[in-house]
C-alpha positions as a Python dict, from the first residue, in 0.01 Angstrom:
ca = {
    (1, 'X'): (0, 0, 0),
    (2, 'X'): (178, 299, 175),
    (3, 'X'): (76, 120, 502),
    (4, 'X'): (262, -167, 406),
    (5, 'X'): (548, 48, 316),
    (6, 'X'): (571, 239, 610),
    (7, 'X'): (553, -92, 847),
    (8, 'X'): (892, -239, 622),
    (9, 'X'): (1029, 112, 717),
    (10, 'X'): (988, 52, 1091),
    (11, 'X'): (1094, -313, 1099),
    (12, 'X'): (1456, -250, 927),
    (13, 'X'): (1492, 27, 1154),
    (14, 'X'): (1396, -166, 1475),
    (15, 'X'): (1652, -434, 1314),
    (16, 'X'): (1904, -197, 1230),
    (17, 'X'): (1910, -77, 1602),
    (18, 'X'): (2024, -469, 1715),
    (19, 'X'): (2230, -517, 1462),
    (20, 'X'): (2485, -253, 1317),
    (21, 'X'): (2629, -268, 993),
    (22, 'X'): (2437, -514, 772),
    (23, 'X'): (2136, -335, 597),
    (24, 'X'): (2140, -567, 302),
    (25, 'X'): (2106, -891, 542),
    (26, 'X'): (1830, -703, 703),
    (27, 'X'): (1648, -643, 362),
    (28, 'X'): (1690, -968, 228),
    (29, 'X'): (1535, -1119, 590),
    (30, 'X'): (1227, -908, 560),
    (31, 'X'): (1215, -1011, 212),
    (32, 'X'): (1199, -1359, 310),
    (33, 'X'): (981, -1280, 560),
    (34, 'X'): (697, -1139, 298),
    (35, 'X'): (760, -1377, 44),
    (36, 'X'): (685, -1672, 277),
    (37, 'X'): (998, -1821, 192),
    (38, 'X'): (1258, -1909, 432),
    (39, 'X'): (1598, -1826, 515),
    (40, 'X'): (1949, -1990, 536),
    (41, 'X'): (2236, -1802, 692),
    (42, 'X'): (2579, -1972, 690),
    (43, 'X'): (2872, -1840, 869),
    (44, 'X'): (3115, -1849, 1141),
    (45, 'X'): (3027, -1815, 1489),
    (46, 'X'): (2951, -1492, 1624),
    (47, 'X'): (2849, -1268, 1387),
    (48, 'X'): (2485, -1205, 1465),
    (49, 'X'): (2308, -1496, 1283),
    (50, 'X'): (2092, -1573, 1566),
    (51, 'X'): (2024, -1189, 1674),
    (52, 'X'): (1882, -1105, 1320),
    (53, 'X'): (1618, -1344, 1335),
    (54, 'X'): (1536, -1252, 1683),
    (55, 'X'): (1486, -935, 1623),
    (56, 'X'): (1309, -981, 1388),
    (57, 'X'): (1101, -1167, 1573),
    (58, 'X'): (1027, -896, 1797),
    (59, 'X'): (985, -624, 1578),
    (60, 'X'): (674, -819, 1414),
    (61, 'X'): (553, -914, 1780),
    (62, 'X'): (515, -1289, 1666),
    (63, 'X'): (578, -1612, 1905),
    (64, 'X'): (959, -1723, 1835),
    (65, 'X'): (1102, -2075, 1904),
    (66, 'X'): (1487, -2119, 1926),
    (67, 'X'): (1578, -2475, 1830),
    (68, 'X'): (1913, -2574, 1926),
    (69, 'X'): (2022, -2830, 1692),
    (70, 'X'): (2265, -3080, 1856),
    (71, 'X'): (2356, -3482, 1758),
    (72, 'X'): (2129, -3614, 1960),
    (73, 'X'): (1800, -3408, 1867),
    (74, 'X'): (1463, -3572, 1778),
    (75, 'X'): (1226, -3580, 1497),
    (76, 'X'): (990, -3549, 1762),
    (77, 'X'): (1136, -3258, 1916),
    (78, 'X'): (1042, -3055, 1650),
    (79, 'X'): (725, -3158, 1508),
    (80, 'X'): (567, -3260, 1811),
    (81, 'X'): (462, -3619, 2039),
    (82, 'X'): (147, -3791, 2127),
    (83, 'X'): (112, -3815, 2481),
    (84, 'X'): (-121, -4079, 2654),
    (85, 'X'): (-349, -3902, 2915),
    (86, 'X'): (-428, -4144, 3193),
    (87, 'X'): (-696, -3982, 3285),
    (88, 'X'): (-882, -3874, 2973),
    (89, 'X'): (-755, -4209, 2858),
    (90, 'X'): (-662, -4052, 2472),
    (91, 'X'): (-350, -3916, 2309),
    (92, 'X'): (-283, -3548, 2301),
    (93, 'X'): (-33, -3402, 2090),
    (94, 'X'): (214, -3211, 2247),
    (95, 'X'): (376, -2934, 1967),
    (96, 'X'): (701, -2911, 1858),
    (97, 'X'): (927, -2644, 1829),
    (98, 'X'): (830, -2558, 1493),
    (99, 'X'): (458, -2455, 1615),
    (100, 'X'): (577, -2065, 1606),
    (101, 'X'): (575, -1781, 1380),
    (102, 'X'): (943, -1766, 1348),
    (103, 'X'): (1158, -2062, 1412),
    (104, 'X'): (1452, -2012, 1450),
    (105, 'X'): (1682, -2350, 1394),
    (106, 'X'): (2045, -2281, 1502),
    (107, 'X'): (2343, -2430, 1429),
    (108, 'X'): (2071, -2689, 1177),
    (109, 'X'): (2367, -2879, 1034),
    (110, 'X'): (2499, -3009, 1350),
    (111, 'X'): (2212, -3275, 1372),
    (112, 'X'): (2158, -3587, 1200),
    (113, 'X'): (1998, -3620, 851),
    (114, 'X'): (1668, -3768, 956),
    (115, 'X'): (1648, -3492, 1186),
    (116, 'X'): (1744, -3192, 978),
    (117, 'X'): (1453, -3386, 676),
    (118, 'X'): (1200, -3300, 997),
    (119, 'X'): (1168, -2977, 883),
    (120, 'X'): (1092, -3055, 496),
    (121, 'X'): (712, -3058, 568),
    (122, 'X'): (712, -2780, 794),
    (123, 'X'): (873, -2554, 552),
    (124, 'X'): (761, -2683, 253),
    (125, 'X'): (380, -2713, 319),
    (126, 'X'): (376, -2539, 671),
    (127, 'X'): (218, -2806, 837),
    (128, 'X'): (311, -3110, 1040),
    (129, 'X'): (149, -3430, 998),
    (130, 'X'): (248, -3703, 1347),
    (131, 'X'): (57, -4006, 1411),
    (132, 'X'): (-165, -3981, 1086),
    (133, 'X'): (-333, -3612, 1229),
    (134, 'X'): (-212, -3327, 1027),
    (135, 'X'): (-148, -2971, 1244),
    (136, 'X'): (-146, -2646, 1060),
    (137, 'X'): (135, -2395, 1139),
    (138, 'X'): (44, -2029, 1184),
    (139, 'X'): (90, -1759, 966),
    (140, 'X'): (337, -1572, 941),
    (141, 'X'): (574, -1849, 901),
    (142, 'X'): (950, -1812, 871),
    (143, 'X'): (1206, -2038, 965),
    (144, 'X'): (1570, -1902, 1003),
    (145, 'X'): (1853, -2174, 1000),
    (146, 'X'): (2151, -2094, 1082),
    (147, 'X'): (2471, -2311, 1014),
    (148, 'X'): (2815, -2246, 1069),
    (149, 'X'): (3078, -2351, 732),
    (150, 'X'): (3076, -2740, 662),
    (151, 'X'): (3458, -2753, 684),
    (152, 'X'): (3395, -2671, 1097),
    (153, 'X'): (3407, -2992, 1328),
    (154, 'X'): (3071, -3167, 1418),
    (155, 'X'): (2839, -3030, 1133),
    (156, 'X'): (2680, -3254, 873),
    (157, 'X'): (2594, -3124, 504),
    (158, 'X'): (2273, -3067, 449),
    (159, 'X'): (2099, -3244, 190),
    (160, 'X'): (2018, -3081, -144),
    (161, 'X'): (1649, -3112, -97),
    (162, 'X'): (1647, -2883, 205),
    (163, 'X'): (1890, -2671, 115),
    (164, 'X'): (1617, -2599, -189),
    (165, 'X'): (1372, -2548, 47),
    (166, 'X'): (1501, -2196, 148),
    (167, 'X'): (1461, -1931, -29),
    (168, 'X'): (1742, -1771, 34),
    (169, 'X'): (2095, -1850, 162),
    (170, 'X'): (2281, -1565, 298),
    (171, 'X'): (2664, -1452, 430),
    (172, 'X'): (2669, -1221, 785),
    (173, 'X'): (3029, -1182, 689),
    (174, 'X'): (3223, -935, 984),
    (175, 'X'): (3126, -560, 1010),
    (176, 'X'): (3303, -295, 944),
    (177, 'X'): (3568, -142, 1155),
    (178, 'X'): (3352, 155, 1266),
    (179, 'X'): (3041, -45, 1309),
    (180, 'X'): (3226, -316, 1477),
    (181, 'X'): (3354, -18, 1724),
    (182, 'X'): (2967, 138, 1772),
    (183, 'X'): (2889, -238, 1844),
    (184, 'X'): (3109, -188, 2159),
    (185, 'X'): (2941, 107, 2279),
    (186, 'X'): (2568, -40, 2197),
    (187, 'X'): (2615, -430, 2325),
    (188, 'X'): (2898, -371, 2584),
    (189, 'X'): (2667, -303, 2858),
    (190, 'X'): (2340, -404, 2758),
    (191, 'X'): (2157, -639, 2522),
    (192, 'X'): (1989, -376, 2275),
    (193, 'X'): (1751, -687, 2198),
    (194, 'X'): (1574, -619, 2527),
    (195, 'X'): (1490, -216, 2475),
    (196, 'X'): (1343, -365, 2155),
    (197, 'X'): (1013, -283, 2069),
    (198, 'X'): (728, -426, 1829),
    (199, 'X'): (640, -186, 1543),
    (200, 'X'): (359, -457, 1398),
    (201, 'X'): (196, -773, 1440),
    (202, 'X'): (128, -1071, 1268),
    (203, 'X'): (-234, -979, 1123),
    (204, 'X'): (-30, -704, 994),
    (205, 'X'): (251, -909, 828),
    (206, 'X'): (2, -1149, 680),
    (207, 'X'): (-205, -846, 481),
    (208, 'X'): (224, -727, 365),
    (209, 'X'): (259, -1123, 231),
    (210, 'X'): (-90, -1071, 56),
    (211, 'X'): (14, -752, -100),
    (212, 'X'): (307, -903, -234),
    (213, 'X'): (98, -1070, -500),
    (214, 'X'): (8, -701, -620),
    (215, 'X'): (303, -606, -714),
    (216, 'X'): (386, -552, -1091),
    (217, 'X'): (641, -741, -1290),
    (218, 'X'): (692, -683, -1656),
    (219, 'X'): (632, -1017, -1861),
    (220, 'X'): (968, -934, -2024),
    (221, 'X'): (1131, -960, -1679),
    (222, 'X'): (982, -1338, -1627),
    (223, 'X'): (1130, -1412, -1935),
    (224, 'X'): (1461, -1222, -1816),
    (225, 'X'): (1442, -1420, -1499),
    (226, 'X'): (1394, -1750, -1594),
    (227, 'X'): (1638, -1706, -1866),
    (228, 'X'): (1926, -1648, -1585),
    (229, 'X'): (1768, -1986, -1428),
    (230, 'X'): (1834, -2159, -1740),
    (231, 'X'): (2153, -2024, -1788),
    (232, 'X'): (2289, -2223, -1496),
    (233, 'X'): (2159, -2553, -1668),
    (234, 'X'): (2320, -2507, -1967),
    (235, 'X'): (2651, -2384, -1768),
    (236, 'X'): (2976, -2610, -1814),
    (237, 'X'): (3062, -2486, -1475),
    (238, 'X'): (2726, -2661, -1341),
    (239, 'X'): (2676, -3032, -1265),
    (240, 'X'): (2290, -2945, -1152),
    (241, 'X'): (2153, -2622, -1238),
    (242, 'X'): (1856, -2422, -1051),
    (243, 'X'): (1529, -2610, -1041),
    (244, 'X'): (1144, -2440, -1153),
    (245, 'X'): (1141, -2399, -809),
    (246, 'X'): (1459, -2195, -759),
    (247, 'X'): (1213, -1950, -1055),
    (248, 'X'): (917, -1947, -867),
    (249, 'X'): (1078, -1856, -553),
    (250, 'X'): (1296, -1574, -770),
    (251, 'X'): (987, -1411, -869),
    (252, 'X'): (786, -1410, -496),
    (253, 'X'): (1133, -1274, -331),
    (254, 'X'): (1151, -1022, -645),
    (255, 'X'): (830, -892, -555),
    (256, 'X'): (907, -902, -199),
    (257, 'X'): (1183, -739, -274),
    (258, 'X'): (1012, -458, -436),
    (259, 'X'): (835, -407, -142),
    (260, 'X'): (1107, -359, 99),
    (261, 'X'): (1258, -98, -132),
    (262, 'X'): (972, 106, -121),
    (263, 'X'): (834, 19, -485),
    (264, 'X'): (502, -120, -620),
    (265, 'X'): (668, -326, -869),
    (266, 'X'): (1005, -485, -997),
    (267, 'X'): (1284, -416, -1148),
    (268, 'X'): (1586, -576, -1370),
    (269, 'X'): (1799, -476, -1025),
    (270, 'X'): (1600, -621, -809),
    (271, 'X'): (1632, -963, -976),
    (272, 'X'): (2000, -885, -1011),
    (273, 'X'): (2059, -873, -643),
    (274, 'X'): (1830, -1196, -571),
    (275, 'X'): (2030, -1404, -805),
    (276, 'X'): (2276, -1525, -595),
    (277, 'X'): (2156, -1593, -268),
    (278, 'X'): (1866, -1754, -404),
    (279, 'X'): (2037, -1915, -632),
    (280, 'X'): (2366, -2030, -496),
    (281, 'X'): (2227, -2291, -291),
    (282, 'X'): (2083, -2469, -526),
    (283, 'X'): (2313, -2567, -779),
    (284, 'X'): (2663, -2808, -784),
    (285, 'X'): (2945, -2703, -942),
    (286, 'X'): (3091, -2951, -1234),
    (287, 'X'): (3443, -3150, -1091),
    (288, 'X'): (3626, -2970, -1338),
    (289, 'X'): (3498, -2619, -1206),
    (290, 'X'): (3614, -2715, -867),
    (291, 'X'): (3909, -2836, -972),
    (292, 'X'): (3978, -2474, -1157),
    (293, 'X'): (3835, -2312, -802),
    (294, 'X'): (3554, -2125, -1034),
    (295, 'X'): (3298, -2005, -735),
    (296, 'X'): (2958, -2029, -748),
    (297, 'X'): (2949, -1660, -748),
    (298, 'X'): (3172, -1651, -1004),
    (299, 'X'): (2937, -1904, -1216),
    (300, 'X'): (2607, -1673, -1096),
    (301, 'X'): (2775, -1337, -1223),
    (302, 'X'): (2856, -1497, -1521),
    (303, 'X'): (2497, -1636, -1569),
    (304, 'X'): (2349, -1293, -1481),
    (305, 'X'): (2576, -1112, -1756),
    (306, 'X'): (2537, -1414, -2005),
    (307, 'X'): (2115, -1251, -2003),
    (308, 'X'): (2038, -933, -2190),
    (309, 'X'): (1859, -688, -1996),
    (310, 'X'): (1543, -605, -2106),
    (311, 'X'): (1498, -262, -2199),
    (312, 'X'): (1911, -182, -2194),
    (313, 'X'): (2123, -179, -2475),
}
């Protein structure tokens, strides 16, 4: 496990050279990669959403594809299309943008719902079906989707079924003042991504992904995790609570997050840290909660507080 911990530390250091003042966002991005999950970053333009994804791809030396989602983007642009070859009189498959280890779906909520849904099979099953043929996607496979807040012009809200495919939904936020001053020095004359070196490769990342299954979690912590998810279903503030898929994702991400923290076991703190980014995009507030201006963060914090922590009194 020590080589995995060293690799994760090197990846974190590399990304931090390109993204200043966002250690938790970096940790969550690495956890999403190791959990074979997907990452949705929702924030205003210009705070480093795309830079985070590109830095991660460069650190692990894997092919990366950036898909700019626009209203005229077609599903075939994502999945690929079969083209007839007159010389061979056969159809040849031309892979779409989803065929890469890391796919950056930039401003995903600017495309039509039909195009957004083209990512569903790829994200859930890591394969693509085109004209009756199925094509496997490479490992590791991570979709990092960025979107602007839904109140901005020209955006289409992601359907609940697609939001549920993302393991984590995070916000970047503005950097602290001192870090923003440092950005002026590091980004003012050159792009730090140009000097970013790879610290590992795809094969090593896949081995780290397999190591996630070896992370130990106490049975009482599993009950604790499920109880938090269940608390969102019984909450009067929620019209729709988190699904069993949320429990599975939270378990897998907690194990991956433990590796990111340099441990070989899951703690209650891991589950508490991941509760909001794992559950916030999977639950819908009730009408009464919306009228009362109750936030998702408040609802999830209440669900976490309502469940006793194992071993703590």
